[in-house]
MIVO-927501 format. One record per residue: residue in three letters; x, z, y of N, C-alpha, C in turn. Coordinates in steps of 0.02 Angstrom, whole numbers, plus 50000, padded with zeros to 5 digits. Layout:
% residues N
ALAXZYXZYXZY
...
% end
This chain:
% residues 643
MET464785282350247465295279150288465075271950299
SER465115269950359464895263150375465405258150351
GLY465165251950333465625246750310466015243550366
ILE466515240050345466945236550394466565230450419
ALA466645229250483466275223650513466465217150480
GLY465945213150468466065206350440466145206450365
THR466015212050330466095212250257465475215150227
ASP465405213650162464865216650124465155222350083
ASN464845228350091465065234350056465785236250071
GLY466025234350131466705236350152467255232250120
LYS467115226650087467635222650054467845216750099
ALA468485215750100468745210150140468595203550106
PRO468345198650144468175192150114468805188250096
LEU468755183850047469315179450030469405174050084
PRO470015171850094470115166550144469725160250125
LYS469425157150177469015151250165469425145550135
GLU470065144950155470485139550129470595140250054
LEU470565146550030470675147649958470025146749918
THR469465149249947468825149049910468525142049906
ASP468705137749952468415131049951468615127149888
PHE469185128849858469435125049801469355128749735
MET469025134649735468955138549674468285137249641
PRO468265137649575467615137449540467205143649557
ASP466545143049551466115148649572466245154949532
PHE466365154249464466455160249424467105163849443
LEU467635159849460468255163049479468205166249547
LYS467835162949591467745165749658467355172149655
ASN466825172349615466405178349610466785184149579
SER467195182549526467565187849493468085190849540
MET468395186749582468895189249628468575193549682
GLU467985191249706467655195049760467375201749735
SER467205201949670466935208149642467485212749617
ASN468105210249614468665214349589468935218549646
PRO468915225249641469135229549696469885229049708
TYR470295227849653471015227549662471215221149698
PHE470855215849679471005209449713470835209849786
SER470255213049799470045213749869470535218049908
ALA470885222549874471365226849908472015223249924
GLY472115216949902472715213049918473165211749859
PHE473065215349804473495214149746473375207249717
GLY472775204849721472625198149694473005192749730
LEU473045193149796473425188149834474165188249815
MET474405194449805475115194849785475215191549717
GLY474745192549673474805189449607474785181849610
VAL474345179249653474305172049661474965169249688
GLY475245172849737475895170549765476445170649713
ALA476455176049673476965176449621476875170849570
ALA476235169549553476105164249505476325157449531
LEU476175156249595476385149849624477145149249626
ALA477495154749645478225154649646478505153349577
GLY478205156649527478435155549459478315148349437
LEU477735145749457477585138749440478085133949472
ARG478275135449534478775131149570479445131549535
ARG479645137549516480285138249482480265134749414
GLY479695135449381479635132049316479675124449323
ILE479345121949376479385114749388480105112549402
THR480465116549444481165114949461481595115049398
PHE481515120349358481905120949297481745115149249
GLY481105113549245480905108149201481185101449224
ALA481165100549291481445094249318482185093849304
GLY482545099549314483255099649300483405098349227
ALA483015101649184483105100549112482975093249094
ALA482445090449124482285083449110482825078849135
GLN483115080749194483655076549221484265076849177
ARG484415083049151484995083649107484895079949042
ARG484285079749020484145076348956484045068848964
LEU483755066849020483565059849028484065055749070
LEU484465059049114484915055549159485635057049140
ILE486075052449158486795053349148487165050549207
SER487705053849227488085051749286488805050249268
LEU489115045849307489815044049299490145044549367
GLU490665048749373491015049549436491675045649434
ILE491785041749487492405037749492492775040149555
PRO493325043849549493695046049608494105040349638
SER494275040849701494655035549735495365034849707
LYS495605039849670496265039449640496285034749581
ASP495705033749549495675029649489495675022249507
PRO496045018049469496055010849485495365007549484
SER494915010049440494255006949436493835008049498
TYR494045012649542493675013949604493645007549647
LEU494225004649659494234998449699493914992649662
TRP494004992549595493694987149557492934987249566
PHE492644993349560491914993849565491664992149635
LEU492024994549687491804993149755491834985649768
GLU492354982249744492404975049753491834971449715
TRP491684973949656491134970949617490474972049652
LEU490364978149679489744979649714489684975449777
SER490244974649813490234970649874490104963349858
ALA490424960849806490354953749789489644952149765
ASN489324956849729488664955549702488104957649748
GLY488244962149796487714964549840487814962749912
LYS488234957649926488394955749994487784952950029
ARG487734954650095487184952050136487474949150199
GLU487264943150214487534939850273487294943350337
ALA487744944250385487574947850446487094943950490
THR487074937450482486654933450528485914934250512
THR485734934750448485034935250428484844941950400
LEU485344945750377485224952250345484764951650285
LYS484764945650255484354944750195484824943650136
PRO484634946450078485054945350019485044938050000
GLY485614935749976485634928849953485374928449883
GLN485804926549837485604926449767486134930049726
PRO486204936649737486714940249700486524941349628
GLN487014943349588486884944649518486474951049510
ILE486494955449558486104961649556485684962049619
LYS485154965949616484724967049674484904973849703
LEU485184973849762485434980049792484954982249847
TYR484794988749846484364991749897484774997149932
SER484884996149997485315000750034485115001050107
HIS485195007050136485095007950208485735010050243
GLN486275011150205486925012850233487395006950221
LEU487565003550274487964997450267488614998050307
SER489104994150285489734993450321489854986050333
VAL490234984550385490374977550401491034975550369
GLU491054969550343491654966650314491794960150350
THR492354959850385492514954150428493054949950396
ALA492934943550390493434938850364493594933950420
GLU494244933550438494464929350493494984924450469
LYS494874918150481495354912850465495554909450530
LYS496184910350548496434907450610496654900350598
GLN496404895950641496584888950639496934887150703
GLN497154880950707497554878950764497164879350830
ASP496554877050829496164876850892495614882150895
SER495434885050840494884889850840494964894750782
ASN494564900050785494564905050732493894904950697
ASN493904904850632493294904950592493184912150568
VAL492674915550596492544922550581491874923150545
THR491874926750489491264927950451491154935450444
PHE490544937750461490374944750455489894945650395
SER490034950450353489594952050298489464959550297
LEU488844961350280488654968350275488684970450202
VAL489074975450187489184977750119489004985150115
PRO488874987850055488694994850048489244999450075
GLY489045004450116489515009250143489395016050113
PRO489705021350139489575028150115488835029950121
GLY488555032550068487845034150066487555032949997
THR486895032349993486545031549929486265024449925
HIS486365021349868486145014449858485805014049789
TRP485375009249781485035008049718485115000649699
PHE485184999449633485194992549610484994992349537
ARG484794986449516484614985349446485154981249413
TYR485374983749356485904980249319485684979449247
LYS485594973349227485364971649160484714975249143
GLY484254975549191483604978449181483564985949190
ALA484124989249204484134996549211484254998349284
TRP483885003349309483985005749377484585010449379
MET484995009549431485575013949440485605016149512
GLN485795022549520485915025249587486655025849599
VAL486875023849658487575024249678487635028849738
LYS488035034049731488185038349787488935037649804
ARG489055034949863489745034449887489845039949939
GLU490265044649923490365050549965491085050849990
ARG491155052850052491815053450084491895060650110
ASP492425063950087492555070850108493055070750166
GLY492805072350226493245072150284493755077650286
LYS493655082950245494125088550246494675087850194
MET494585083450146495085082350094495415075650104
MET496075075450095496455069350104496835067650041
ASP496885061250027497325058949974498025058450003
LEU498455063249985499105063750017499545057750001
THR499435054449945499845048749928499675042549969
GLN499055042349996498845036550035498685038250107
GLY498585044750123498415046650191497715044750210
THR497255044150161496565042250175496105047750150
PRO495485048250179495015053450156494855052450082
TRP494735058050048494565057849977493855055249968
GLU493765050449925493115047449913492955047649839
THR492315047849825492065047249756491455042849755
VAL491365039449700490765035449687490445038249624
THR489805040049628489445042849570488875038149551
LEU488885035949489488365031649462487895035849419
THR487245034949428486745038649389486225033849362
THR486065034749297485555030549266485245034449207
LEU484765031549173484455034749115484965035149058
ARG484915040649020485395041748966485395036048916
ARG484815033048906484775027648857485185021548879
ASP485325021148945485695015348971486425017148985
SER486665022648956487355024848971487865019648949
GLY487705015748898488175010648876488315005248927
LEU487875004748978487974999749030488565001449076
PHE488765007949078489335009849119489965005949098
ALA490075005749033490665002149007490614994749023
ASP490014991849015489934984749031490074983449105
LEU489834987949147489914987049219490654987449238
LEU491014992449209491724993149225492134987249199
HIS491964984849139492314978949113492194972849158
GLU491584972149181491424966649226491794967249292
SER491864973449316492224974649379492954972749371
ARG493254974949315493964973249305494064965749297
LYS493604962549262493654955349253493634951649320
LEU493194954149365493154951049432493794952149470
ALA494094958249464494724959649498495284955249471
GLU495294954149406495814950049377495744942749397
MET495124940549410495024933649433495364932449500
GLY495394937749542495704936949607496454936149603
THR496764938349546497484937749538497674932649484
GLN497174929349457497324924449404497724918649432
GLY498274917149398498704911849421499124913749482
LYS499174920249497499534922549556500014928249538
THR500494929349581500974934849572500824940249623
VAL500734946349598500594952049642501254955449658
VAL501384956549722501984959949745501794967049764
TYR502134971949733502004978949747502584981949787
THR502414986849829502924990849863502764998149850
SER503265002449855503155009549843502815012749903
TRP502325016949888501965020749939501945027949915
MET502375032149943502465038949918502665038549844
VAL502235041049799502415040949728502025035649690
ASP501685031249725501285026049693501535019149713
TRP501335014249672501455007249688500805004249715
LYS500845001049773500264997949804500394990549816
PRO499884986349806499974979149820500174977949893
PHE500654973549902500904971849969500624965049988
GLY500114965150033499804958850053499374956049997
LYS499184949850005498764946449956499194943549900
PRO498904942949840499274939749784499504932749804
ARG500104931049781500394924549799500344919749741
ARG500284913449757500244908449705500894908349665
ARG500824908049600501414908049557501854901949571
ARG502504903249570502974897849582503244895349515
GLU503254888849508503504885949446504264886549443
LEU504504887849383505234888549374505594882149391
SER505264876549379505574870049393505644868749468
SER505284872649510505324871549582505964874349613
VAL506334878449575506954881349600507534877049575
VAL507914874349622508464869949604509104874049600
LEU509314875349538509924879249525510344875549474
ASP510924878449462511334875849407510934876449342
ARG510864870949306510414870849248510624875949195
ASP511264876849185511494881549134511304888749152
VAL511394890549216511224897349238510474898649230
LYS510074893949254509354894749249509134895549177
GLN509404891449133509194891549063509414897949029
ARG510014900249044510264906349012509834912349029
VAL509674913249093509274918949114508564918549086
ALA508264912549090507574911749065507544912948990
ASP508034910448952508034911448879508124918848862
ASP508554922148899508684929248885508064933448898
LEU507714932148954507114935948970506564934448920
ASP506504928248899505994926348850506134929848783
LYS506764930148764506944933548702506814941048706
PHE506944944048764506854951248773506124953248767
GLN505674949448799504974951648801504624951048733
ASN504944947748685504644947048619504994951248565
ARG505424955948587505814959748538505714967248544
GLY505114969348564504984976548571505094980348506
GLN504834977548450504904980748385505634980948363
TRP505994975748378506704975348359507104980848394
TYR506964982048458507294987448495507114994248465
ALA506464995148448506245001648422506565003148355
GLU506614998248311506904999348245507635001448248
ARG507984999448299508695001048306508835006748354
GLY508295009648380508375015348425508685013648492
ILE508605007548514508885005248578508345005648631
PRO508495008448690507995008548744507765001548761
TYR507105000748763506814994148775506784992648849
ARG507354990748876507394988848947507964983848955
ARG507934980149010508424974849021508594974649095
GLY509244973949110509464973749179509844967249194
TYR509694964249251510024957949271510314958849341
LEU510894955849352511204955749418511354948549437
LEU511074946349494511214939749521511624940649584
HIS512194937549587512624938249646512824931349670
GLY513004931149734513194924849765513094925149840
PRO513294920049875513234919949948512514919749971
PRO512374921650033511684921250058511414914150055
GLY510784913550038510474906950036510574903149971
SER510844906449920510984902949857510374902749811
GLY509834906249829509214905749791509084911449743
LYS509404917249755509324922949709508604925449709
SER508334926849768507644929549772507134924349748
SER507244918049766506774912749745506774912049669
PHE507354912649639507404912149566507024917749532
ILE507084923849558506734929649528505974928649536
TYR505764926349594505044925149605504784919849557
ALA505174914649545504974909349499504964911849427
LEU505444916049408505444919049341504814923249331
ALA504634927149382504024931249377503414926949366
GLY503364921349401502794916949393502794913549325
HIS503384911649301503434908049237503224912549179
PHE503444918849180503294923449125502684927949140
LYS502334926449195501724930149214501864937549225
TYR502404938949260502574945649281502364946549354
ASN502264952849374502204954449445502884957149469
ILE502944958449534503584960549562503484967149600
CYS503924971949586503924978349622504554978649665
LEU504464978349731505024978749777505194986049791
LEU505824987849782506044994749792506624994849841
ASN506534998149897507044998749949507385005549942
LEU508005005649920508365011949909508515015549974
SER508475012150031508605015350095507975017750129
GLU507415017550093506785019750123506805027150141
LYS506565028750200506565035650223506105039750179
GLY506345045550155505945049950114506035048850040
LEU506395043550020506505042249949507025047149921
THR506855050649867507295055449836507445053249764
ASP507915056849732508075055249663507465055949617
ASP507085061349626506495062549584505965057149595
ARG505855055349658505355050349673505565043549648
LEU506215041949653506475035649627506355035249552
ASN506515040649516506415040649444505675039949426
HIS505245043449465504525043049453504275035949463
LEU504505032549515504285025649528504505020949473
LEU505125021649449505365017149397504995018249331
VAL504835024549317504495026049254503765023749257
ASN503455024049315502735022549321502605015849355
ALA503055011249348502945004549376502365001149340
PRO501974996949374501434993349342501674989249282
GLU501234988449233501414984749173501574977449190
ARG502014974649150502244967749158502464966449230
SER502934970449252503204969749320503964969649318
ILE504244965549362504964965449373505114970049432
ILE505554974849421505764979249476506364975949510
LEU506294974749575506804971049612507154975649662
LEU507824976149653508244979849700508694974749735
GLU508504972849796508884967749832509454970849872
ASP509994966949878510584969049917510804976049896
ILE510924976849831511104983449805511764985849834
ASP512194981149855512834983149884512744986649951
ALA512194985149987512084988150052511824995250047
ALA511604997349988511325004049980511865009249972
PHE512405007549937512945012349925513615009149937
ASN514055012849969514735010749981515195016249957
LYS515565014849903515985019849871515585026049853
ARG515005024849822514565029949796514255034349850
VAL514295032149913513995035849968513445031549998
GLN512855034450009512295030850038512485028350107
THR512415021950120512575019150185511975019350230
GLY512105019150295511565019250344511865018850413
ALA511475016250461511715015350529511735021950566
ASP512285023150602512365029150644512205035550608
GLY512435036150546512385042450511511755043550472
TYR511255039150477510645040350440510765038950366
GLN510555043550323510615042750252509965044750219
SER509755040950168509165042950130509375048350080
ALA508895051150045509035056750000509225054449930
VAL509265047949918509455045449852510215045749844
THR510435048749789511155049149775511345043749725
PHE511985042249723512225037149676512115039549604
SER512225045849592512085048649526511355048149508
GLY510915049449558510195048849545509995041749527
LEU510305036749559510155029849544510375028149473
LEU510975030349453511215028949386510765032049333
ASN510565038249345510125041649297509435038449293
ALA509195035949349508545032549349508575026049311
LEU509165022749312509225016349278509265017149202
ASP509655022149178509715022949105509835030149084
GLY509595034949122509675041949103509175043949050
VAL509185050449033508745053048981508015052049000
ALA507855052949065507155052649086506955045649111
SER507395040749102507225034049126506695030849083
GLY506335026049112505755023149079505945017849028
GLU505455016148986505525010948935505135004748955
GLU505244999348917504894993048927504914990949001
ARG505524989849024505624988649096506134983149106
VAL506004979049157506474973649176506674974849249
ILE507324975349261507584976449328508044970649347
PHE507934968049407508374963049436508694965949498
MET509344965149504509714967249563510064961149593
THR510104960949659510454955549693510984958349739
THR511504954449751512034956549797512394950349824
ASN512624950849884513044945549913513784947149904
HIS513934953349884514634955549879514734959149813
PHE514844955349761514904958249694515494963049689
THR516034961549723516644965649717516554972549748
LYS516044973449790515924980049820515564984849773
LEU515294982349719514894986549675515324991049631
ASP515104997149622515455001849579515384999549506
LYS515925000249468515904998049398515395001949357
ALA515265008149376514775012049339514075009149347
LEU513945005749402513275002849414513154996649372
VAL513674992849358513594986349325513824986449253
ARG513944992349225514144992549155513564990549110
PRO513714988149049513174986449001512724992448988
GLY512094991148983511594996448976511214997349041
ARG511564996649096511224996549161511134989449185
VAL511654985449177511614978249192511834974549130
ASP511374971049099511524967649035511734960449044
MET511584957549102511744950549113511924949549186
ILE512504946649199512744945349267512824937749275
GLU512524935049327512574927849339512734926549412
LEU513164921649422513344919549490512914913549510
LEU512584914249567512214908649598512614906649660
GLY513004901349652513454899449706513144894649755
ASP513584891849797513354886849845513154880449809
ALA512864875849847512584869849817513124865349787
SER512994862849728513414857649698513124850849716
THR513484845649701513224838949717512604837349676
ASP512584839849613511994838649572511384842149601
GLN511464848549621510914852249650510674848949715
ALA511154847249758510974844249822510624837549812
GLY510854833649764510534827249751509824828049725
GLU509714832949681509044834249656508574836449712
LEU508824840849756508414843249812508264837549861
PHE508764833249873508674827449916508124822949889
GLY508124821849823507614817549793506914820549798
ARG506864827149795506204830349800505914829849870
PHE506344830649920506104830349989505994823150012
TYR506384818449985506324811450006506224807049945
PRO505624807349914505514803349853505544795849866
ASP505444793749929505454786649944506134784249967
ALA506624788749967507304786749990507604781949940
SER508014777449965508324772449922508914775549885
THR509134772049833509714774349795510344774449839
GLU510394769749885510964769549930510984775749975
GLU510394777849999510374783850041510574790050002
LEU510344790549940510524796249898511274796449886
HIS511564790749869512294790549857512684792049921
ALA512434789549978512784790850041512774798350057
PHE512214801650044512174808850056512644812650010
ILE512644810849946513084814449898513814813149915
ASP513984807049935514684805549952514914809550012
LYS514484810050063514674813950122514734821350105
LEU514284823750061514324830750039514974831950001
GLN515164827349958515774828049919516384828049964
GLU516374823950017516934823950065517024830750096
GLY516474833850115516524840550144516794845550095
MET516564845150032516804849849981517544848849967
ASP517774842449967518474841149956518904843950013
ALA518604844450073518964847250130518944854950131
GLY518614857850082518604865150077517974868350104
TYR517484864450123516854867150150516344868150094
SER515854872150108515294873250061514654873850101
VAL514104873050066513444873350099512954876450050
SER512514880650075512024884050032511414879650022
MET511044881149970510424877549957509904878950012
ALA509914885050038509444886750091509584882650154
SER510224881550169510394877450227510174870250219
LEU510274867650159510044860750146509284860250152
GLN508934865050123508214864750127507974865250199
GLY508284869650239508094870150309508194863750347
MET508734860150331508864853850364508374848450341
PHE508214848350275507764843250249507064844050278
ILE506854850150292506184851250319506084847850386
ARG506614847750427506544845250495506844838350508
THR507094835050456507414828550466507144823450417
THR507264817150433507134811750386507754810950342
ALA507704806550293508264805450248508874802950286
ALA508764798250331509324795450371509634800850415
GLU509214804950446509464810250489509834815550449
ALA509614816950388509954821850346510664819550330
ILE510744813150316511414810450303511834810850366
LYS511524809450422511894809150485512134815950508
TYR511704821050501511864827650528512104832550475
LEU512264830150415512524834550363513164838150384
PRO513624834950421514234838550442514094845050480
MET513514845550512513364851750548513364857750501
LEU513164856550439513154862050391513854863850367
PHE514344859650379515034861050361515434864050419
GLU515084866750468515384869550528515734864250571
GLU515604857850560515854852650604515374852250663
TRP515314857950696514814858650748514964854250808
LEU515584853850828515774850150888515594842850881
GLU515774839950824515634832850813514874831550815
SER514504835750782513784834850781513474835850849
CYS513744840750888513484842050955513594835951000
ILE514184833250998514334827351040513894821451021
GLU513794820550956513364815050934512654816250957
TYR512434822550956511754824150979511684822651054
LEU512184824551094512154823351166512144815851182
ARG512524812051144512574804851158511954801151135
ASN511734802451075511204798451045510494800951060
THR510424807551065509754810351077509614811251151
LEU510104814151188510014815351259510274809451301
ASN510564804451269510804798351303511284799851359
ILE511764804351346512294805951395512914801951376
SER513144797951423513724793651409514354795651447
ASN514274799251502514844801351542515234806851506
ASN515894805651497516294810351458516334817251491
GLN516374817451557516404823951592515744827851582
GLU515194824251586514554827551576514474829851503
ILE514724825851456514704827851386515114834251375
LEU515704834551407516124840551401515764846651429
LYS515454845751487515094851251519514514853651476
GLN514114848951450513544850851410513754853851342
THR514314851451316514574854251253514764861551263
GLN515074863151319515254870151333514624874551339
ILE514114871851372513484875551379513164876651311
GLN513154871251271512854871951204513244877051162
PHE513904877051168514314881551128514204888851149
ILE514194890051213514114896951237513434899851216
ASN512934895451211512264897751192512114896851118
SER512614895251079512514894151007512634900650969
ASP512394900650907512554906050861513234904350830
LEU513714908950836514394907550812514414906150737
SER513904908350701513894906750629513764899350618
ASP513484895950668513364888750664513934884650692
SER514264887350744514734883250782515464884850768
THR515624890250732516324891950717516384893950644
THR517004894650622517134896950554517354904250554
GLY517234907850609517424914850612518144915650634
GLY518414921650626519104922850648519324930050641
LEU518854934750634519034941750624519354942650555
PRO519894946450552520204947650486519754952150443
ARG519744950750378519334954750333519594961850326
ASP520234962850337520514969650333520554972850402
ILE520044971550443520064973850512520094981450518
GLN519844985050467519864992250470520584994950465
GLN521034990950439521734993150435522144990750495
GLN521824986850540522184984250598522224989450654
GLU522774989250693522844993550751522804989650816
LEU522954983250814522924979050874522654972250854
LEU522154969950891521824963650873522034958150922
PHE522294952550894522484946650932522934948350992
PRO523534950850978523994952351033524274945951063
SER524574946451122524894940651154525454938151109
PRO525584931551108525304926351151524654923151125
SER524304926551081523684923751054523184922551111
LYS522764917451102522244915951151521634920451144
GLY521624924651092521074929251084520534926451037
ILE519984929951035519424927950991518764928751029
LEU518314924151016517664924351048517164927651000
LEU516834932951024516344936550985515684936651022
GLN515134937650987514474937951018514174944851007
VAL513784947151057513454953651054512834953051011
ILE512764957450961512164957350920511764963750924
SER512044969050955511644975050972512044979151022
ILE511684983351060512014987251113511614993451127
THR511964998951140511645005251160512145009351201
ASP511915014751231512345019151271512355026051238
ILE512935027951212512995034251176513225039951222
GLY513345038351286513565043551333512975046951367
ILE512375044251357511765047051388511275048551331
SER510915053951338510445055851286509915050451277
ALA509695049751215509185044651200508545045951239
TYR508385052351251507775053951288507815051351360
ASN508395052451393508475050051462508485042451465
LEU508775039251414508785031951415508085029051405
LYS507665032651369506975030551361506625030451429
LEU506815035151472506495035651537506795030651587
ASN507445029451582507785025151631508375021751598
ARG508325015151590508865011351558509385008951608
ASP509275010151672509755007851722510375012251723
GLN510355017851689510935022351687511475019251643
LYS512085021551652512635019251611513185024451607
SER513435025451546513985030251537514515027251491
ALA514345026551427514825023751379514435019551328
LEU514545013051330514165008551288514485007851219
LYS514055007251169514255005551102513934998951083
LEU514334994251057514084987551041514234985950969
LYS513874981250943514054978150879514184970750894
LEU514774968550878514994961650892515084957850827
SER515044951250831515104947150771515434940550788
ASP515824938050740516104931250747515694926250708
GLY515094928350684514674924150643514774925150569
ARG515304928650550515444930150480515504937550468
ILE515864940950512515994948150506515744951650569
SER515424957350560515204961250618515604967650621
VAL515734970150681516164975950691515914979850751
ASP516004986550749515804990750805516314990350861
ALA516074991250922516504991250981516264996751028
PHE516744999751065516595005351110516895003851179
GLU516505005051231516745004051300517225009851317
TYR517865008751303518375013951310518515015351384
ALA518485010151424518535010851497517975006751527
GLU517705008951583517105005851611517224998451626
ILE516754994351602516754987151614516144985851659
PRO516224984551722515664984451770515104979651751
TRP515274973851725514764968751712514404969751645
LEU514614974751607514304975951542513784981551549
SER513164980351524512634985351530512124984251474
LEU511604988451474511074987651424510674981251435
SER510754978251493510404971951508510794965851483
THR511384966851456511774961251430511384957651375
PRO511294951051381510884947451332511184947851262
ILE510744948051212510964947551143511194940351130
GLY511794939651103512084933051094512594931451148
SER512654935851199513144934851252513854934851221
LYS514284930551247514944929651218515474933651258
LEU515924936851220516484940651248517124937851219
LEU517624936751262518284934551240518744940551238
LEU518994942251179519404948251170520124946351154
LYS520584950351183521294949151173521674955651184
ASN522164957051141522554963251145522094969451142
VAL521634969451094521154974951089521414979951037
GLU521464986251057521654991551010521054993550968
LEU521194995850908520664998050862520795005250841
LEU520255008850833520285015650808519795016350750
GLN520075016850690519665017350629519165011650624
GLY519405005550639518984999650633518524998350691
THR518545002450745518125001450803518544998550860
LEU518294993150891518644990050947518574994451010
LEU519124995451046519124999351108519164994351166
LEU518584993451200518534988351252518704991151320
THR519084987251359519254988951428519194982651471
PRO519194983351537519164977251580519764972751571
PHE520314975251543520924971351536520944967351471
ASN520564969351421520584965551358519924962051342
THR519444962351388518784959451377518584955051435
GLN518434948751421518204944051473517484941951459
GLN517094941251512516394939251506516344931651504
LYS516004929051453515894921851446515164919951450
ASN514734925051461514024923951470513694920751408
GLY513144917251420512774914151366512314919151332
LYS511854916551293511404920651252511094916251199
ILE510814919551147510464916051094509734918051101
ASP509324913251121508614914851136508264918051076
ASP508394915351016508054918050957508234925350944
PHE508834927450968509054934350959508854938751019
ASP508924935951079508824940051139508104942251147
LYS507624938551117506934940751122506804947351087
TYR507274949251044507214955751009507624961251043
ARG507914959851102508384964651133508044971351145
ASP507444971251176507104977551189506944981351125
LYS506744977651074506594980951010507234983950981
ILE507784980350985508414982950957508604989550992
ILE508574989451059508764995451096508285001251081
ASN507624999751081507135004951068507215007950998
ASP507345003650948507425006250881508055010550875
ILE508585008650909509195012750908509055019550940
LEU508705019550996508545025851029508085030150986
ASP507595026950954507155030650909507545033650851
ALA508035029850825508435032450770508845038550793
ARG509105038250854509475044050880509035050050890
LEU508385048750903507905054250910507625056550843
GLY507855053250789507625055250723506945052550704
ARG506725047150737506055044550724506035039150671
VAL506525034650670506525029250621507235028150598
SER507285024250544507945022350520508225016650562
GLU508845017350583509145012150626509345005950587
ARG509265006150520509415000250481508974994350500
THR508414995650533507964990250552508114987550621
THR508614990350657508694988650726509104982250737
ASN509554980650692510004975150705509674968550688
VAL509194966650730508794960650717509244954450718
ALA509694954250765510124948450771510564947650710
SER510854953150688511284952750629510894950550568
ALA510294953350561509884951450504509694944150506
SER509524941750566509344934750573509944930250559
THR510534932450581511134928550568511254928050494
THR511184933650459511294933550387510804929050352
ALA510184929050375509664925350340509704917950353
ASN510004915850408509954908950428510604905150426
THR511104908050394511744904450390512004904850319
ALA512394899950302512684899850235513284904450231
ALA513524906950286514134910850286513994918150271
ASP514524921650250514474928850238514544932550303
VAL514054936650321514114941250377514274948050347
ILE514874950250353515114956250318515104962150366
GLU514754967450346514724973550387515374977450378
ILE515754978150431516384981750428516314988850455
SER515844989850503515824996050541515675002050499
ASP515325001150443515155006950401515745008950358
% end
């Protein structure tokens, strides 16, 4: 039988690529081996190479398990942000040169993110761009050891508590250097604490977690709050005594928590005092809004139990959250928190330990006795309007160069107003001191006592140089119509208006009220979103500067519409009431025009928020911008009657 072409004795030659690298004895033995020539040899070589590859992989894995160690930090863990801030601070690269400066570590990375810092100034903006490590793989040396950082982001998984993609950071280094992980994390936490050193961190609830709200604020000194000295000292001494008696509480089986209630008129310094106490005792503040949409009894209890350490939990305007044990809210909106749930969260079986709660209210008499009983509220203090001592101390701080005669003149004028039955808040005094000199503060102090007319006339004569009496009268009327009634009048609505059936009947001259919100309840919110020129039946909220009340367009008033300015004045007389709501008609309502610019600029927002609330999109508690502004900027009580 003839041989196969190109072979000796019918044997297939070995591939040249293989024989070039073989020793002669191995090459000869393979060529002379009939089984190898038949193809079994090549199969054996392939199997051997595959086995060698698997062995190398297994060996590398075993070596990695023995020689390397990894640390995973999920985004849920607090140290996640600490480490990223530490990595950014130490591995930052300026965007202008893309060259490392002189960081504490040497970072090698090809995946970068931009970090923009913008400082707005009066005439220009100072913007700095820095390139920091982004998602990807990075390398750096820390204390002589190489470390790999993998920052991974899972686009399919979300952190439901934050609404952000789930992220992890994995650190890998030699097993012998595993002790550096603890050093690195301690260093990261130390750097994070440096950012809050000497500052107060304000937290707000985010789902079931507490998250910092804005940047840490500089601590406020307790001495910076001007209050009645006895009240300030009593609260500060009590809190100081409480924080040092943990063992004493435990030995007697008493829950280690303390509750405080500060009540008084708006502007008396309740919130400022709590902020100063937090700074003095190095506490942080957790703001909790009981009217927050989505807040339930379980979530409320979870938040109170899991509040950050050394934090004051602050419940402001607690009277606005519940009225006769029913959750209050505008136009029927109610959160899911019950009065029973609040009581149980404060001191129930599942309530937390080692906790300080401060509550504030402008209307102490509205609070349920079960809420303020001992155990839930351990200390109640009244922060009233300014006394002559407080006002004098504040005057001296704002005007350190004022003479003794000026100080006495200010105190004497203040005392005259108090003797006449007037009062003034510390917030009002501070607001006046910010914009006036010492002489002007003495001169215009009566404005804070509702002696608006006298101050207005003096302003027209001395500042605008108007001497004609007729012109002064005309300008005074214009100023009054465009003023906030909380500044220019002492109110007039009866406090028991819900029990009234007829308001200011003849021969009364009536009462002047201002519009603070308006909507149309006769047309669907969806149609009003499309076209506000429609009109059916208007619902308004009116105020005399002290009390606000709902009103309904009972009969069509042609000049009244959604375009009516916020702050516009209405003169009411012989108005019937139905369950505390004014029934407006063309015969009992007169148009006096005017508007309050600071309020009217929010008119579109007020209307939009009301419509959104009717559509179930937001809580309407945020819509009454004018009422909120009135409450915040006047010493008087603005009492919500409509609820």
